[in-house]
C-alpha positions as CSV (number, residue, x, y, z in Angstrom):
1,M,13.1,-24.7,16.6
2,L,16.3,-24.2,14.5
3,Q,19.4,-24.8,16.6
4,L,22.1,-22.3,16.1
5,A,25.6,-22.8,17.5
6,W,27.4,-20.0,19.3
7,G,29.0,-17.8,16.8
8,S,27.4,-19.1,13.6
9,D,25.3,-17.4,10.9
10,L,21.5,-17.1,11.0
11,H,19.4,-18.7,8.3
12,L,16.0,-17.1,8.0
13,F,14.7,-19.9,5.7
14,E,14.9,-23.6,5.8
15,D,14.1,-25.2,2.4
16,G,12.4,-22.0,1.3
17,V,10.2,-21.9,4.5
18,F,10.6,-18.9,6.9
19,N,12.1,-19.8,10.3
20,D,9.5,-18.4,12.8
21,D,12.0,-18.9,15.7
22,F,14.7,-16.7,14.2
23,S,14.3,-14.0,16.9
24,D,15.6,-16.2,19.7
25,E,19.0,-16.2,18.1
26,I,19.1,-12.4,18.0
27,L,17.5,-11.7,21.4
28,E,19.7,-14.3,23.1
29,Q,22.7,-12.7,21.4
30,Y,23.9,-15.9,19.8
31,L,24.2,-14.0,16.6
32,K,27.3,-11.8,16.7
33,I,28.1,-8.5,15.0
34,D,29.5,-9.1,11.5
35,E,28.1,-12.6,11.2
36,K,25.8,-13.3,8.3
37,I,22.0,-13.3,8.1
38,H,20.9,-15.5,5.1
39,L,17.9,-14.2,3.3
40,L,16.0,-16.2,0.7
41,D,18.7,-16.1,-2.0
42,R,21.6,-14.1,-0.6
43,D,23.1,-12.9,2.7
44,V,23.6,-9.6,4.6
45,T,25.9,-8.8,7.4
46,Y,24.5,-8.3,10.9
47,K,25.3,-5.0,12.6
48,G,23.1,-5.0,15.6
49,I,19.5,-4.8,16.8
50,L,17.7,-1.4,16.4
51,G,14.5,-2.2,18.2
52,S,11.5,-4.5,18.7
53,G,7.9,-3.4,18.8
54,N,4.5,-5.2,19.0
55,T,4.7,-6.7,15.5
56,T,8.2,-6.3,14.0
57,M,11.8,-6.5,15.0
58,I,14.3,-4.2,13.2
59,V,18.0,-5.0,12.9
60,K,20.8,-3.1,11.2
61,V,22.6,-4.9,8.4
62,Y,25.2,-4.2,5.7
63,D,24.0,-5.1,2.2
64,Q,26.9,-5.7,-0.2
65,S,24.7,-5.2,-3.3
66,L,23.6,-1.8,-2.1
67,E,27.0,-1.0,-0.6
68,K,25.5,0.5,2.5
69,E,23.8,-0.2,5.9
70,V,20.1,-0.7,5.8
71,A,17.3,-1.8,8.1
72,L,16.0,-5.4,8.0
73,R,12.4,-5.5,9.3
74,L,11.3,-8.9,10.5
75,P,8.0,-10.2,11.8
76,H,7.8,-10.5,15.5
77,G,5.2,-10.7,18.3
78,N,4.6,-9.4,21.7
79,Q,3.0,-12.0,23.9
80,A,2.4,-9.5,26.7
81,K,0.1,-7.5,24.3
82,N,-1.3,-10.6,22.6
83,Y,0.6,-10.2,19.3
84,N,2.1,-13.2,17.7
85,I,4.4,-13.7,14.7
86,S,1.4,-14.1,12.4
87,D,0.4,-10.5,13.3
88,G,4.0,-9.5,12.5
89,K,3.8,-11.2,9.1
90,R,0.6,-9.4,8.3
91,F,2.1,-6.1,9.2
92,I,5.1,-6.7,7.0
93,N,2.7,-7.4,4.1
94,Y,0.6,-4.3,4.9
95,T,3.7,-2.1,5.0
96,A,4.7,-3.4,1.5
97,E,1.2,-2.9,0.2
98,G,1.0,0.6,1.4
99,F,4.4,1.7,0.1
100,K,3.8,2.5,-3.6
101,E,0.9,5.0,-3.0
102,L,3.0,6.9,-0.4
103,E,6.0,6.8,-2.7
104,D,3.9,8.0,-5.7
105,F,2.8,11.0,-3.6
106,K,6.5,11.7,-2.7
107,L,6.1,11.4,1.0
108,P,9.2,11.4,3.1
109,I,9.4,7.7,3.8
110,P,12.2,5.1,3.8
111,K,12.6,3.3,0.5
112,I,11.9,-0.4,0.3
113,Y,14.7,-2.3,-1.5
114,E,13.4,-5.8,-1.1
115,Y,10.2,-7.5,0.1
116,Q,9.5,-11.2,0.7
117,K,5.8,-11.8,1.6
118,N,5.3,-13.0,5.2
119,S,9.0,-12.8,5.8
120,Y,10.9,-9.5,5.7
121,L,11.5,-6.0,4.3
122,L,14.9,-4.5,3.5
123,V,14.5,-0.7,3.8
124,D,16.4,2.6,4.1
125,L,18.1,3.2,7.5
126,I,16.6,6.4,8.9
127,D,18.8,8.1,11.5
128,H,16.7,10.1,13.9
129,D,16.9,11.7,17.3
130,L,13.3,11.6,18.6
131,D,9.7,11.0,17.6
132,L,6.8,13.5,17.5
133,K,5.2,12.0,20.6
134,T,8.3,12.8,22.6
135,F,8.8,16.2,21.1
136,L,5.3,17.3,22.0
137,A,5.2,15.7,25.5
138,R,8.6,17.1,26.5
139,N,8.6,20.4,24.5
140,D,9.6,22.3,27.7
141,H,13.0,20.6,27.5
142,Y,13.9,22.4,24.2
143,S,14.9,26.0,23.7
144,E,12.6,28.4,21.8
145,Q,15.0,28.3,18.9
146,E,15.0,24.5,18.7
147,K,11.2,24.3,19.0
148,S,10.7,26.9,16.2
149,K,13.1,25.0,13.9
150,M,11.3,21.6,14.6
151,V,7.8,23.1,14.2
152,N,8.7,24.8,10.9
153,S,10.0,21.4,9.7
154,L,6.9,19.7,10.9
155,I,4.7,22.1,8.9
156,S,6.7,21.2,5.8
157,F,6.0,17.5,6.6
158,A,2.3,18.3,7.1
159,K,2.2,19.9,3.6
160,E,3.9,16.9,2.1
161,T,1.2,14.6,3.6
162,A,-1.7,17.0,3.2
163,L,-3.5,15.1,0.5
164,F,-4.2,12.2,2.8
165,E,-7.0,12.1,5.2
166,S,-5.7,8.9,6.7
167,I,-2.5,6.8,6.5
168,G,-2.6,3.2,7.7
169,D,-1.5,2.9,11.3
170,F,-0.5,6.6,11.6
171,H,0.4,7.8,15.1
172,L,2.9,10.2,16.6
173,Q,5.6,7.7,17.2
174,Q,5.7,6.8,13.5
175,V,6.9,10.4,12.7
176,V,10.6,10.9,13.6
177,Y,13.0,13.9,13.5
178,S,16.6,14.1,12.5
179,K,18.4,17.2,14.0
180,S,21.3,17.0,11.5
181,N,18.9,17.0,8.5
182,D,16.2,19.2,10.1
183,K,13.7,16.7,8.7
184,W,10.6,14.8,9.9
185,T,10.1,11.4,8.3
186,L,7.2,8.9,8.4
187,L,9.1,5.8,9.6
188,D,6.4,3.2,9.4
189,W,2.8,2.7,8.1
190,S,0.5,-0.1,7.0
191,S,-2.0,0.0,4.1
192,R,-5.4,1.2,3.1
193,H,-4.6,4.9,3.0
194,Q,-7.4,7.3,2.1
195,L,-7.1,10.5,0.1
196,A,-8.9,13.7,1.1
197,R,-11.7,14.9,-1.1
198,L,-11.9,18.6,0.1
199,P,-9.7,21.1,2.0
200,S,-11.9,20.5,5.0
201,S,-11.7,16.7,4.9
202,P,-10.3,14.9,8.0
203,K,-6.6,15.1,8.5
204,I,-3.9,12.6,9.6
205,F,-3.1,15.0,12.4
206,S,-6.5,14.7,14.1
207,D,-7.3,16.6,17.3
208,F,-7.4,13.2,19.1
209,L,-3.7,12.5,18.3
210,F,-2.8,15.6,20.2
211,T,-5.2,15.4,23.1
212,D,-4.5,11.6,23.6
213,N,-0.8,12.4,24.0
214,N,-1.3,13.2,27.7
215,K,1.1,10.8,29.4
216,A,4.3,12.0,31.0
217,L,7.5,10.7,29.3
218,D,11.1,10.3,30.3
219,E,14.0,11.5,28.2
220,N,13.9,8.2,26.2
221,G,10.2,8.7,25.4
222,T,9.0,6.0,27.8
223,E,5.7,6.6,29.5
224,L,6.1,7.1,33.3
225,I,4.3,5.0,35.8
226,N,3.5,5.9,39.5
227,T,3.9,3.7,42.5
228,Q,0.4,2.3,42.0
229,G,1.4,1.1,38.5
230,K,-0.7,3.7,36.7
231,F,0.4,6.1,34.0
232,I,1.3,9.6,35.1
233,T,-0.8,12.0,33.1
234,R,-0.1,15.6,32.2
235,E,-1.9,18.6,30.8
236,I,-1.7,19.3,27.1
237,T,0.3,22.6,26.8
238,D,-0.7,25.7,25.0
239,F,2.4,25.1,22.8
240,E,1.0,21.8,21.6
241,K,-2.4,23.3,20.9
242,E,-0.8,26.0,18.8
243,V,1.2,23.4,16.9
244,A,-2.0,21.4,16.2
245,Q,-3.7,24.5,14.9
246,N,-0.7,25.6,12.7
247,V,-0.2,22.1,11.3
248,N,-3.8,21.7,10.3
249,A,-4.1,25.2,8.9
250,A,-1.0,24.4,6.7
251,I,-2.7,21.2,5.5
252,E,-5.9,23.0,4.5
253,D,-3.9,25.7,2.7
254,Q,-2.0,23.0,0.8
255,R,-5.2,21.3,-0.2
256,R,-6.7,24.5,-1.5
257,V,-3.6,24.9,-3.7
258,Q,-4.1,21.3,-4.9
259,V,-7.8,22.0,-5.8
260,E,-6.6,24.7,-8.2
261,I,-4.0,22.3,-9.7
262,D,-6.6,19.5,-10.0
263,T,-9.1,21.8,-11.8
264,Q,-6.5,22.8,-14.4
265,D,-5.1,19.3,-14.9
266,L,-8.5,17.7,-15.3
267,A,-9.6,20.2,-17.9
268,A,-6.3,19.6,-19.8
269,V,-6.8,15.8,-19.7
270,K,-10.4,16.0,-20.8
271,S,-9.4,18.3,-23.7
272,K,-6.9,15.7,-24.9
273,L,-9.3,12.8,-24.6
274,E,-12.0,14.6,-26.6
275,L,-9.7,14.4,-29.7
276,I,-8.7,10.8,-29.2
277,T,-10.5,7.7,-30.6
278,D,-7.9,5.0,-30.2
279,H,-8.1,3.3,-26.8
280,K,-4.3,2.8,-26.7
281,D,-3.8,6.6,-27.0
282,I,-6.4,7.0,-24.1
283,L,-4.3,4.7,-22.0
284,K,-1.2,6.7,-22.8
285,V,-2.9,10.0,-21.7
286,Y,-3.8,8.4,-18.3
287,Q,-0.3,7.0,-17.9
288,E,1.3,10.4,-18.4
289,M,-0.9,12.1,-15.7
290,S,0.6,13.1,-12.4
291,P,-0.6,10.6,-9.7
292,I,-0.7,13.4,-7.1
293,H,-4.3,14.6,-6.8
294,L,-7.2,14.8,-4.3
295,A,-9.7,12.0,-4.3
296,S,-12.3,14.3,-5.9
297,Y,-10.1,14.6,-9.0
298,F,-10.1,10.8,-9.5
299,T,-13.8,10.6,-9.0
300,L,-14.4,13.2,-11.8
301,L,-11.8,11.4,-14.0
302,Q,-13.6,8.0,-13.5
303,K,-17.0,9.7,-14.2
304,D,-15.6,11.1,-17.5
305,F,-14.2,7.7,-18.4
306,I,-17.5,5.9,-17.8
307,T,-19.5,8.5,-19.7
308,N,-17.2,9.5,-22.5
309,Q,-14.2,7.2,-23.0
310,I,-15.2,3.6,-22.3
311,D,-17.2,3.3,-25.6
312,K,-13.9,4.0,-27.4
313,F,-12.5,0.7,-26.1
314,P,-13.0,-2.2,-28.5
315,Q,-15.3,-5.1,-27.6
316,A,-13.6,-8.3,-26.4
317,R,-10.1,-6.9,-27.0
318,I,-8.9,-5.4,-23.7
319,T,-6.0,-7.5,-22.3
320,S,-5.4,-8.0,-18.6
321,T,-2.3,-5.7,-18.9
322,E,-4.4,-2.9,-20.3
323,L,-7.1,-3.3,-17.7
324,E,-4.5,-3.2,-15.0
325,Q,-3.2,0.1,-16.4
326,L,-6.7,1.5,-16.4
327,L,-7.3,0.5,-12.8
328,N,-3.9,1.9,-11.7
329,N,-4.3,5.2,-13.4
330,L,-7.9,6.0,-12.7
331,G,-7.3,6.2,-9.0
332,K,-9.2,4.6,-6.1
333,F,-12.8,3.9,-6.9
334,T,-15.8,4.2,-4.7
335,P,-18.1,1.1,-4.9
336,Y,-20.6,3.2,-6.8
337,Y,-18.3,4.3,-9.7
338,F,-16.5,0.9,-9.7
339,S,-19.8,-0.8,-10.2
340,Q,-20.6,1.4,-13.2
341,F,-17.1,0.9,-14.6
342,S,-17.3,-2.9,-14.1
343,E,-20.7,-3.3,-15.8
344,K,-19.5,-1.5,-18.9
345,I,-15.9,-2.8,-19.1
346,L,-16.9,-6.5,-19.0
347,A,-17.9,-6.3,-22.7
348,S,-14.3,-5.3,-23.6
349,I,-12.4,-7.8,-21.5
350,E,-10.7,-10.3,-23.7
351,D,-10.1,-13.5,-21.6
352,L,-10.2,-15.1,-18.2
353,D,-7.0,-13.3,-17.0
354,G,-8.7,-9.9,-17.4
355,F,-11.9,-11.1,-15.9
356,M,-10.2,-12.5,-12.8
357,L,-8.3,-9.2,-12.4
358,L,-11.7,-7.4,-12.3
359,Y,-13.3,-10.1,-10.2
360,K,-10.7,-9.9,-7.5
361,K,-11.2,-6.1,-7.3
362,F,-14.9,-6.8,-6.5
363,Q,-13.7,-8.3,-3.2
364,I,-11.3,-5.4,-2.5
365,I,-13.3,-2.3,-3.5
366,G,-16.8,-3.7,-3.1
367,L,-19.9,-3.1,-5.3
368,D,-22.9,-0.9,-5.0
369,E,-25.7,-3.1,-3.7
370,E,-28.2,-1.7,-6.2
371,M,-26.0,-2.6,-9.1
372,E,-25.0,-6.1,-8.2
373,D,-27.8,-7.7,-10.3
374,D,-26.7,-5.6,-13.3
375,I,-23.1,-6.7,-12.9
376,S,-24.3,-10.3,-12.4
377,M,-26.2,-10.2,-15.7
378,A,-23.2,-8.5,-17.5
379,I,-21.0,-11.4,-16.4
380,A,-23.5,-14.0,-17.6
381,K,-23.8,-12.1,-20.9
382,N,-20.0,-12.1,-21.5
383,I,-18.6,-15.2,-19.7
384,E,-19.0,-17.6,-22.6
385,R,-17.2,-15.3,-25.0
386,I,-14.4,-14.8,-22.3
387,L,-14.0,-18.5,-22.1
388,T,-13.6,-18.9,-25.9
389,N,-10.6,-16.6,-25.7
390,T,-9.0,-18.6,-22.9
391,Y,-6.7,-21.6,-23.1
392,A,-7.5,-24.8,-21.2
393,T,-4.4,-24.6,-18.9
394,A,-4.3,-26.4,-15.6
395,E,-4.3,-23.0,-13.9
396,N,-7.4,-21.8,-15.8
397,L,-9.2,-25.0,-15.1
398,E,-8.6,-24.6,-11.4
399,I,-9.9,-21.0,-11.5
400,I,-13.0,-22.1,-13.4
401,K,-13.6,-24.9,-10.8
402,K,-13.5,-22.3,-8.0
403,L,-15.8,-19.9,-9.9
404,K,-18.4,-22.6,-10.3
405,G,-18.7,-22.7,-6.5
406,E,-19.1,-18.9,-6.2
407,F,-22.4,-17.1,-5.7
408,G,-23.1,-13.4,-5.5
409,V,-22.4,-11.9,-8.9
410,I,-21.8,-15.4,-10.3
411,N,-25.5,-16.2,-11.0
412,Y,-27.0,-19.5,-12.0
413,K,-26.7,-18.7,-15.7
414,S,-23.0,-18.0,-15.4
415,R,-22.5,-21.2,-13.4
416,E,-24.3,-23.2,-16.1
417,I,-21.9,-21.8,-18.7
418,L,-18.9,-22.5,-16.4
419,E,-20.1,-26.1,-16.0
420,K,-19.6,-26.5,-19.8
421,A,-16.4,-24.6,-19.9
422,D,-14.6,-27.4,-21.7
423,E,-16.8,-26.8,-24.7
424,F,-15.6,-23.2,-25.1
425,L,-12.0,-23.2,-24.0
426,K,-9.2,-23.1,-26.5
427,P,-7.0,-26.3,-26.5
428,N,-3.9,-25.8,-24.4
429,Q,-1.0,-24.8,-26.5
430,T,2.2,-26.9,-26.6
431,C,5.5,-25.1,-26.3
432,N,6.1,-25.5,-30.1
433,Q,2.6,-24.2,-30.9
434,S,3.3,-21.1,-28.7
435,V,6.5,-20.4,-30.5
436,L,4.9,-20.8,-33.9
437,G,2.1,-18.5,-32.8
438,I,4.5,-15.8,-31.7
439,L,6.5,-16.1,-34.9
440,K,3.3,-15.9,-37.0
441,N,2.2,-12.7,-35.2
442,T,5.6,-11.0,-35.8
443,H,5.4,-11.4,-39.7
């Protein structure tokens, strides 16, 4: 454990390795207000602890580069509930992974300014007075005017989140309210969000969220326990039932509006694509689209790409950058459409970088079982050509070594070709050769 003298700064890293014992210095109050917390490559000023949950600790810091106070989220455990710091590190990563999609859909969430994998997040400081769990459970402690104001704001929040049928780790305590701003904010989340397909698709505000919130709370939102050590339960009020109905009705209404928008936008995109033959122009059309759509929009977009657009892409010329643009702009795939996409796009992939980008997506998205053999044969058909466009760098040789030990879609024929990879790979370029190649391509 890192020893920290009374009244000295806190270093979160030692020789680039995260200090897992950092929390002792904060919880034991060795670290004092206005002392420094040293991040990986700079420092921030400690302003106090904001809270500690099952997986993370949150402290307030002043960031000189941002010229404001922000929240520093750090991995932490809760031994009483069998959470350790590894769980905290995973949750830090999940939060970062889930951020971009929520930001793209313009959800009311705190902005992430800095992220270090397995280590910390530096995010907006969200001032709030209570969470949704407390508001619902203690609604009888608010005036009718206050309740009406907060419910109207909650309905606005529901509309902003309407296109999601699930958000990672969503629960009532993650939604917080600021009285001064009259605004509900999603304070925390994880990853693997799911878009709704239809107005009637499941909603993040499920009936269970409301009915399960049946424990009595004190004014701080703490669950009350009786003399036998058991939680004191309560009846769900008519007010809460009405809130649930109104919130979910607003979500369905917003989704119906989005269906009309999606129908018009998809028709416009397909009309543009019909006139285009150059794959770079196709990529530009996709990049210019709004990312805010229901899942059904992206499914139809993917189907059109597979049926009508993919043949416009040149053989063996698609770079990893272009492939990544495609995957980002076509939305989340189901295994069925991703399998169709993968089988066809393999012929267009230029080199090992592009192939590995697609191959890693196999693990994340999954493949349709009935199409795995087709994809396996497509890999075997294209892998030799892919290798001939790849340089024999140490990194690529290591990747090929791992692929030779893979099974599944890497069939025996592909492994035979990978065994002879040195016959196909381009000689590794020296620094001078790389510069000459760049200069040649610019003239």
